[in-house]
VODREN-332742 format. One record per residue (C-alpha): residue in three letters; x, y, z. Coordinates in nm, 2 decimals, decimal comma. Layout:
residues N
   aa       X       Y       Z
  ALA       X       Y       Z
...
end
This chain:
residues 405
   aa       X       Y       Z
  UNK   10,24   30,57   -8,05
  UNK   10,57   30,69   -7,90
  UNK   10,87   30,75   -8,13
  UNK   11,04   30,42   -8,03
  UNK   10,73   30,22   -8,11
  UNK   10,73   30,35   -8,47
  UNK   11,06   30,17   -8,53
  UNK   11,00   29,86   -8,32
  UNK   10,85   29,54   -8,47
  UNK   10,60   29,41   -8,21
  UNK   10,62   29,06   -8,35
  UNK   10,99   29,05   -8,26
  UNK   10,95   29,14   -7,90
  UNK   10,98   28,87   -7,64
  UNK   10,64   28,83   -7,47
  UNK   10,80   28,63   -7,18
  UNK   11,03   28,92   -7,09
  UNK   10,88   29,15   -6,81
  UNK   11,08   29,44   -6,95
  UNK   10,86   29,43   -7,27
  UNK   10,57   29,56   -7,07
  UNK   10,77   29,83   -6,90
  UNK   10,92   29,96   -7,22
  UNK   10,61   29,94   -7,45
  UNK   10,25   30,04   -7,43
  UNK   10,05   29,71   -7,42
  UNK    9,76   29,86   -7,61
  UNK    9,99   29,93   -7,90
  UNK   10,17   29,60   -7,87
  UNK    9,85   29,39   -7,88
  UNK    9,68   29,59   -8,15
  UNK    9,99   29,52   -8,37
  UNK    9,98   29,14   -8,29
  UNK    9,60   29,11   -8,34
  UNK    9,62   29,29   -8,68
  UNK    9,93   29,11   -8,81
  UNK    9,95   28,77   -8,65
  UNK    9,66   28,70   -8,41
  UNK    9,78   28,34   -8,34
  UNK   10,14   28,45   -8,27
  UNK   10,42   28,20   -8,20
  UNK   10,67   28,36   -7,95
  UNK   11,01   28,21   -8,06
  UNK   11,23   28,04   -7,81
  UNK   11,48   28,29   -7,66
  UNK   11,77   28,27   -7,42
  UNK   11,69   27,91   -7,33
  UNK   11,32   27,98   -7,27
  UNK   11,09   27,76   -7,47
  UNK   10,86   27,91   -7,74
  UNK   10,48   27,94   -7,69
  UNK   10,16   28,05   -7,85
  UNK   10,01   28,39   -7,77
  UNK    9,64   28,40   -7,85
  UNK    9,53   28,76   -7,89
  UNK    9,17   28,77   -8,03
  UNK    8,87   28,77   -7,80
  UNK    8,69   28,48   -7,97
  UNK    9,00   28,26   -7,98
  UNK    9,08   28,33   -7,61
  UNK    8,73   28,24   -7,50
  UNK    8,74   27,92   -7,71
  UNK    9,05   27,80   -7,53
  UNK    8,91   27,90   -7,19
  UNK    8,61   27,68   -7,26
  UNK    8,79   27,39   -7,41
  UNK    8,87   27,16   -7,11
  UNK    8,91   26,86   -7,34
  UNK    9,21   26,97   -7,54
  UNK    9,38   27,20   -7,28
  UNK    9,49   27,15   -6,92
  UNK    9,57   27,39   -6,64
  UNK    9,75   27,12   -6,44
  UNK   10,09   27,18   -6,60
  UNK   10,09   27,55   -6,51
  UNK    9,85   27,84   -6,58
  UNK   10,09   28,14   -6,61
  UNK   10,41   28,18   -6,81
  UNK   10,64   28,13   -6,51
  UNK   10,52   27,78   -6,45
  UNK   10,42   27,68   -6,80
  UNK   10,77   27,74   -6,94
  UNK   10,92   27,53   -6,66
  UNK   10,69   27,24   -6,77
  UNK   10,52   27,20   -6,44
  UNK   10,36   27,36   -6,14
  UNK   10,44   27,22   -5,79
  UNK   10,08   27,30   -5,69
  UNK    9,92   27,10   -5,98
  UNK    9,61   26,91   -5,86
  UNK    9,64   27,08   -5,52
  UNK    9,55   27,44   -5,59
  UNK    9,22   27,54   -5,76
  UNK    9,38   27,75   -6,04
  UNK    9,59   27,45   -6,15
  UNK    9,34   27,17   -6,10
  UNK    9,09   27,05   -6,35
  UNK    8,78   26,82   -6,37
  UNK    8,58   26,68   -6,08
  UNK    8,83   26,76   -5,81
  UNK    8,84   27,12   -5,92
  UNK    8,46   27,14   -5,90
  UNK    8,44   26,98   -5,56
  UNK    8,70   27,21   -5,40
  UNK    8,55   27,51   -5,56
  UNK    8,21   27,43   -5,42
  UNK    8,36   27,38   -5,08
  UNK    8,52   27,72   -5,09
  UNK    8,20   27,88   -5,23
  UNK    8,02   27,79   -4,90
  UNK    8,21   28,08   -4,74
  UNK    8,10   28,32   -5,02
  UNK    7,72   28,32   -4,94
  UNK    7,52   28,62   -5,06
  UNK    7,45   28,73   -4,70
  UNK    7,82   28,72   -4,60
  UNK    7,93   28,90   -4,92
  UNK    7,67   29,18   -4,87
  UNK    7,82   29,23   -4,53
  UNK    8,18   29,22   -4,66
  UNK    8,09   29,47   -4,94
  UNK    7,96   29,72   -4,67
  UNK    8,28   29,67   -4,48
  UNK    8,48   29,75   -4,80
  UNK    8,28   30,07   -4,85
  UNK    8,34   30,18   -4,49
  UNK    8,71   30,11   -4,50
  UNK    8,75   30,29   -4,83
  UNK    8,57   30,59   -4,69
  UNK    8,80   30,60   -4,39
  UNK    9,11   30,57   -4,61
  UNK    8,99   30,85   -4,83
  UNK    8,91   31,07   -4,53
  UNK    9,28   31,04   -4,43
  UNK    9,43   31,15   -4,77
  UNK    9,18   31,38   -4,95
  UNK    9,30   31,74   -4,92
  UNK    9,64   31,65   -4,77
  UNK    9,85   31,73   -5,08
  UNK   10,06   31,47   -5,26
  UNK   10,06   31,11   -5,15
  UNK   10,11   30,76   -5,30
  UNK    9,77   30,61   -5,38
  UNK    9,92   30,27   -5,41
  UNK   10,08   30,24   -5,07
  UNK    9,85   30,48   -4,88
  UNK    9,51   30,36   -5,01
  UNK    9,50   30,07   -5,26
  UNK    9,74   29,84   -5,06
  UNK    9,50   29,85   -4,76
  UNK    9,16   29,77   -4,91
  UNK    9,17   29,41   -5,06
  UNK    9,40   29,25   -4,80
  UNK    9,15   29,35   -4,53
  UNK    8,86   29,22   -4,73
  UNK    9,01   28,88   -4,80
  UNK    9,15   28,89   -4,44
  UNK    8,79   28,92   -4,32
  UNK    8,68   28,62   -4,53
  UNK    8,97   28,42   -4,40
  UNK    8,96   28,57   -4,05
  UNK    9,33   28,66   -4,07
  UNK    9,43   28,84   -3,75
  UNK    9,45   29,22   -3,80
  UNK    9,81   29,23   -3,68
  UNK    9,93   28,99   -3,96
  UNK    9,77   29,16   -4,26
  UNK   10,03   29,42   -4,34
  UNK   10,30   29,15   -4,34
  UNK   10,09   28,95   -4,59
  UNK   10,07   29,26   -4,82
  UNK   10,45   29,30   -4,81
  UNK   10,51   28,93   -4,89
  UNK   10,24   28,94   -5,16
  UNK   10,40   29,24   -5,33
  UNK   10,71   29,03   -5,39
  UNK   10,55   28,72   -5,53
  UNK   10,38   28,81   -5,86
  UNK   10,57   29,12   -5,97
  UNK   10,91   29,27   -5,89
  UNK   10,96   29,65   -5,91
  UNK   11,25   29,62   -6,15
  UNK   11,49   29,37   -6,30
  UNK   11,72   29,45   -6,01
  UNK   11,49   29,28   -5,76
  UNK   11,60   28,92   -5,70
  UNK   11,41   28,60   -5,77
  UNK   11,53   28,46   -5,44
  UNK   11,34   28,74   -5,25
  UNK   11,03   28,64   -5,45
  UNK   11,08   28,27   -5,37
  UNK   11,13   28,34   -5,00
  UNK   10,82   28,56   -4,98
  UNK   10,61   28,29   -5,14
  UNK   10,73   28,04   -4,89
  UNK   10,66   28,27   -4,60
  UNK   10,30   28,29   -4,71
  UNK   10,27   27,91   -4,74
  UNK   10,42   27,86   -4,39
  UNK   10,19   28,13   -4,25
  UNK    9,88   27,96   -4,38
  UNK   10,00   27,62   -4,27
  UNK   10,01   27,74   -3,92
  UNK    9,67   27,92   -3,95
  UNK    9,50   27,61   -4,10
  UNK    9,62   27,40   -3,80
  UNK    9,47   27,65   -3,56
  UNK    9,14   27,65   -3,75
  UNK    9,13   27,27   -3,76
  UNK    9,13   27,28   -3,38
  UNK    8,90   27,59   -3,35
  UNK    8,70   27,63   -3,67
  UNK    8,49   27,94   -3,75
  UNK    8,28   28,05   -4,05
  UNK    8,58   28,16   -4,26
  UNK    8,73   28,01   -4,58
  UNK    9,03   27,87   -4,40
  UNK    8,81   27,68   -4,16
  UNK    8,60   27,55   -4,45
  UNK    8,91   27,41   -4,62
  UNK    9,06   27,28   -4,30
  UNK    8,75   27,10   -4,18
  UNK    8,56   27,02   -4,50
  UNK    8,53   26,69   -4,69
  UNK    8,60   26,65   -5,06
  UNK    8,50   26,32   -5,21
  UNK    8,45   26,19   -4,86
  UNK    8,79   26,28   -4,73
  UNK    8,96   26,58   -4,56
  UNK    9,18   26,79   -4,78
  UNK    9,56   26,73   -4,73
  UNK    9,75   27,00   -4,55
  UNK    9,93   27,11   -4,87
  UNK    9,61   27,15   -5,06
  UNK    9,46   27,37   -4,78
  UNK    9,77   27,59   -4,78
  UNK    9,79   27,62   -5,16
  UNK    9,43   27,73   -5,19
  UNK    9,47   27,99   -4,91
  UNK    9,78   28,12   -5,10
  UNK    9,58   28,14   -5,42
  UNK    9,30   28,34   -5,26
  UNK    9,54   28,60   -5,11
  UNK    9,73   28,65   -5,44
  UNK    9,43   28,67   -5,66
  UNK    9,21   28,89   -5,44
  UNK    9,48   29,13   -5,34
  UNK    9,68   29,19   -5,66
  UNK    9,41   29,24   -5,91
  UNK    9,19   29,47   -5,70
  UNK    9,48   29,69   -5,61
  UNK    9,60   29,73   -5,97
  UNK    9,25   29,81   -6,09
  UNK    9,20   30,07   -5,83
  UNK    9,53   30,24   -5,89
  UNK    9,47   30,22   -6,27
  UNK    9,13   30,39   -6,22
  UNK    9,29   30,70   -6,07
  UNK    9,52   30,74   -6,36
  UNK    9,25   30,67   -6,62
  UNK    9,01   30,93   -6,47
  UNK    9,29   31,19   -6,44
  UNK    9,38   31,14   -6,81
  UNK    9,02   31,14   -6,93
  UNK    8,85   31,45   -6,78
  UNK    8,53   31,40   -6,97
  UNK    8,48   31,06   -6,81
  UNK    8,57   31,20   -6,47
  UNK    8,30   31,46   -6,52
  UNK    8,05   31,20   -6,63
  UNK    8,12   31,00   -6,31
  UNK    8,10   31,32   -6,09
  UNK    7,77   31,43   -6,25
  UNK    7,60   31,09   -6,22
  UNK    7,58   31,04   -6,59
  UNK    7,72   30,69   -6,55
  UNK    7,65   30,44   -6,28
  UNK    7,92   30,30   -6,04
  UNK    7,84   29,95   -6,17
  UNK    7,90   30,05   -6,54
  UNK    8,21   30,25   -6,45
  UNK    8,35   29,95   -6,25
  UNK    8,32   29,72   -6,55
  UNK    8,50   29,97   -6,77
  UNK    8,78   30,02   -6,52
  UNK    8,83   29,64   -6,50
  UNK    8,84   29,61   -6,88
  UNK    9,07   29,91   -6,92
  UNK    9,32   29,80   -6,65
  UNK    9,31   29,42   -6,69
  UNK    9,56   29,34   -6,42
  UNK    9,60   28,97   -6,50
  UNK    9,75   29,02   -6,85
  UNK    9,74   28,65   -6,93
  UNK    9,65   28,30   -6,82
  UNK    9,77   27,99   -7,00
  UNK    9,71   27,62   -7,07
  UNK    9,90   27,33   -7,22
  UNK    9,76   27,14   -7,51
  UNK    9,69   26,77   -7,44
  UNK    9,60   26,70   -7,81
  UNK    9,65   26,84   -8,15
  UNK    9,38   27,11   -8,21
  UNK    9,32   27,40   -8,44
  UNK    9,25   27,75   -8,30
  UNK    9,21   28,06   -8,50
  UNK    9,35   27,89   -8,81
  UNK    9,67   27,77   -8,64
  UNK    9,75   27,41   -8,56
  UNK    9,84   27,36   -8,19
  UNK   10,04   27,05   -8,12
  UNK   10,00   26,83   -7,82
  UNK   10,24   26,96   -7,55
  UNK   10,24   27,32   -7,68
  UNK   10,21   27,60   -7,43
  UNK    9,92   27,83   -7,52
  UNK    9,89   28,17   -7,35
  UNK    9,56   28,36   -7,34
  UNK    9,61   28,74   -7,34
  UNK    9,32   28,90   -7,16
  UNK    9,49   29,24   -7,21
  UNK    9,46   29,19   -7,58
  UNK    9,11   29,03   -7,59
  UNK    8,97   29,32   -7,38
  UNK    9,08   29,57   -7,65
  UNK    8,95   29,36   -7,95
  UNK    8,75   29,60   -8,17
  UNK    8,54   29,31   -8,29
  UNK    8,39   29,29   -7,94
  UNK    8,45   29,64   -7,80
  UNK    8,39   29,91   -8,06
  UNK    8,61   30,20   -7,99
  UNK    8,81   29,98   -7,76
  UNK    9,09   30,23   -7,71
  UNK    8,85   30,48   -7,57
  UNK    8,80   30,48   -7,19
  UNK    8,41   30,48   -7,18
  UNK    8,25   30,45   -6,84
  UNK    7,91   30,40   -7,00
  UNK    8,02   30,11   -7,22
  UNK    7,76   29,85   -7,26
  UNK    7,77   29,56   -7,32
  UNK    8,11   29,51   -7,15
  UNK    8,18   29,13   -7,14
  UNK    8,55   29,18   -7,05
  UNK    8,78   28,89   -6,95
  UNK    8,95   29,07   -6,65
  UNK    8,85   28,77   -6,43
  UNK    8,91   28,50   -6,69
  UNK    8,63   28,28   -6,83
  UNK    8,49   27,93   -6,80
  UNK    8,55   27,68   -6,52
  UNK    8,84   27,88   -6,38
  UNK    8,65   28,22   -6,37
  UNK    8,78   28,41   -6,07
  UNK    8,63   28,30   -5,74
  UNK    8,67   28,65   -5,60
  UNK    8,52   28,85   -5,89
  UNK    8,24   28,98   -5,66
  UNK    8,51   29,12   -5,42
  UNK    8,71   29,27   -5,70
  UNK    8,41   29,46   -5,82
  UNK    8,33   29,57   -5,47
  UNK    8,68   29,71   -5,42
  UNK    8,68   29,91   -5,75
  UNK    8,32   30,03   -5,70
  UNK    8,40   30,15   -5,35
  UNK    8,70   30,36   -5,48
  UNK    8,49   30,51   -5,76
  UNK    8,21   30,59   -5,51
  UNK    8,45   30,78   -5,28
  UNK    8,61   30,96   -5,57
  UNK    8,26   31,07   -5,69
  UNK    8,14   31,18   -5,35
  UNK    8,45   31,33   -5,19
  UNK    8,69   31,45   -5,46
  UNK    8,66   31,75   -5,70
  UNK    8,98   31,71   -5,89
  UNK    9,25   31,44   -5,95
  UNK    9,60   31,57   -6,01
  UNK    9,90   31,35   -6,11
  UNK   10,22   31,54   -6,00
  UNK   10,46   31,27   -6,11
  UNK   10,49   30,96   -6,33
  UNK   10,38   30,63   -6,18
  UNK   10,62   30,34   -6,14
  UNK   10,52   30,04   -6,35
  UNK   10,55   29,69   -6,22
  UNK   10,82   29,46   -6,36
  UNK   10,61   29,15   -6,46
  UNK   10,49   28,95   -6,76
  UNK   10,17   28,85   -6,57
  UNK   10,04   29,15   -6,36
  UNK   10,00   29,49   -6,53
  UNK    9,98   29,80   -6,31
  UNK   10,18   30,04   -6,09
  UNK   10,36   29,99   -5,77
  UNK   10,35   30,36   -5,70
  UNK   10,11   30,64   -5,81
  UNK   10,18   30,99   -5,68
  UNK    9,85   31,18   -5,67
  UNK    9,67   31,48   -5,51
  UNK    9,30   31,45   -5,45
  UNK    9,13   31,79   -5,41
  UNK    8,83   31,78   -5,17
end
């Protein structure tokens, strides 16, 4: 615990304020909340409504599973939940419930066949090896921009058959949509970037409707749900959701893995010596980094959770970044342990909205760990990383590093 945290009351911090996660260690923050007030009410502040913060693993899972008393269709993250609505409700998988959610999800899953995913995973490993070959032994570089930014966008780009020439622009837009680098960055820039992505996929979907392929965009543009083609806006929203989810979480986990291994030399040695498997190490990196700090729901009925009475209409946020450090489920949770088993973390959520791209996220992290094990002898951090300014995504926009061959 740092000196400021000894004098700060975690229960008084504003969980909706992105600065909270820049100024304070989230592991400390959530330990305090779980211990003192696990069903925490974040008071209204500065015109922003109050909301529940669910911090214990068991309570978080119970809300994820409860589709009767909670809905995603009025927002699923703080930014939309606190506005009272999401413009993509009922049109984007993440903010759609019930039968329509299942039908659209099944349509998209047709493009995630095991045969195709095995091929994509091999492409991920090859790309990652090529990226590492260009940076290992070159001195200091930025792992975020030089390596991590280039892996997931190309993977999801393959699944969506996004032209190679357009992918870097999508990365740049995507970087502005979920997290700003500081409070100085404008919301207008974030809004414009989001709309650029939507317009881009509107144009791409129109091309695929005329000339379909085997990709996800073609599946959405030509498929039938409940006997009807999907409307244009629903196609575009779901393309947008795939790009955001697949790119942001994989990048943040990979960047976080570098820092965690550098700061835990005994775990780095266990990985290098083959004492832990890539599969086990991947799960621990995902738990440890938990890029999607929270998801949320709105109560549609009065219900009791964890001893607290939730009223109809209340916003309820589910903090994966707390649940994944709950000692009741993860003994020694604040220890980075690549051999941890079982490791039923919530980095990809839980229940009907479990992340569609979880396989890809694991493939990305596993490929990075494999390259570190096989091509790197030492990880050096010459400067402090730059933390993202966000109440949703936790991670680093920059990580200076030197990888010794």
